[in-house]
NUMIFI-811027 format. One line per 4 residues: number of its first residue (from 0); their letters; for each residue x, y, z of N, C-alpha, C. Coordinates in steps of 0.2 Angstrom, whole numbers. Example, Ala and Ser with C-alpha at 12.3 -4.5 7.8 and 13.67 -1.06 7.14 Angstrom:
<rs>
0) AS) 66:-28:39:62:-22:39:66:-16:39  64:-11:35:68:-5:36:64:0:39
</rs>
This chain:
<rs>
0) MSKT) 4:-7:-2:1:0:-1:3:7:1  3:12:-4:6:16:-3:5:21:5  11:26:4:10:29:13:7:36:12  4:38:6:-3:40:7:-9:39:8
4) LLII) -10:33:6:-17:30:7:-16:26:15  -10:25:17:-10:23:23:-11:28:30  -8:35:26:-11:39:29:-17:43:31  -22:41:26:-27:45:23:-32:39:29
8) IAVL) -30:32:30:-33:27:34:-31:28:40  -27:29:42:-26:32:51:-30:38:50  -32:45:47:-32:50:50:-42:49:51  -44:44:46:-50:42:46:-53:38:51
12) AFVA) -46:36:52:-50:31:60:-50:34:65  -44:39:66:-43:44:70:-49:51:72  -51:51:67:-58:55:67:-64:51:67  -63:48:65:-69:41:68:-71:40:75
16) AGVM) -64:39:80:-65:38:82:-67:44:90  -66:49:88:-66:55:91:-74:58:88  -78:56:83:-84:57:81:-89:51:87  -86:46:86:-90:39:91:-90:43:98
20) FYLG) -86:46:101:-83:49:107:-90:54:109  -87:58:106:-93:65:105:-99:64:104  -103:59:98:-112:58:99:-111:52:105  -107:49:108:-109:44:113:-109:50:121
24) NDSG) -107:54:120:-108:60:126:-111:63:125  -114:66:121:-119:71:117:-125:69:119  -127:63:115:-134:61:113:-135:53:118  -141:54:121:-143:48:126:-146:44:122
28) HLSE) -148:45:115:-149:40:111:-144:36:106  -137:39:108:-132:37:105:-129:34:110  -128:33:115:-125:30:120:-120:22:120  -123:20:114:-118:15:113:-111:16:111
32) LLDF) -112:20:107:-104:23:105:-100:24:109  -102:26:115:-97:28:119:-93:22:121  -97:17:120:-94:10:124:-90:8:119  -90:7:113:-86:6:106:-81:10:103
36) WFYP) -80:17:106:-77:24:101:-69:20:101  -66:16:105:-60:14:107:-60:11:100  -64:7:98:-61:0:91:-58:3:86  -59:11:84:-54:11:76:-49:16:76
40) LPLG) -45:15:85:-40:16:87:-34:12:84  -36:4:85:-30:1:82:-28:0:77  -34:1:72:-32:3:63:-29:8:63  -29:15:68:-25:19:65:-18:19:67
44) VISL) -18:16:72:-10:15:73:-7:10:70  -10:7:69:-6:0:61:-6:2:58  -10:6:55:-9:11:49:-4:16:50  -1:20:53:4:24:55:9:20:56
48) IGAF) 11:14:59:16:10:59:17:9:51  12:6:48:15:4:40:16:9:38  15:16:38:16:22:35:22:24:33  28:25:42:31:27:43:37:20:45
52) RKK) 35:17:42:42:10:44:48:7:40  52:8:41:58:10:36:57:2:32  61:1:26:61:-1:21:68:-4:21
</rs>
């Protein structure tokens, strides 16, 4: 995979986690998101590791 694609995936994963946390705190109807907001974080971390590793 290209470095640019991996960085885009990482940014989207971190943004998704932030949005899930925000919506889980803000809305009573979406409180389930607060339980699972951290699920996208490993994808973001793995993508960043893949993007910046030495070849």
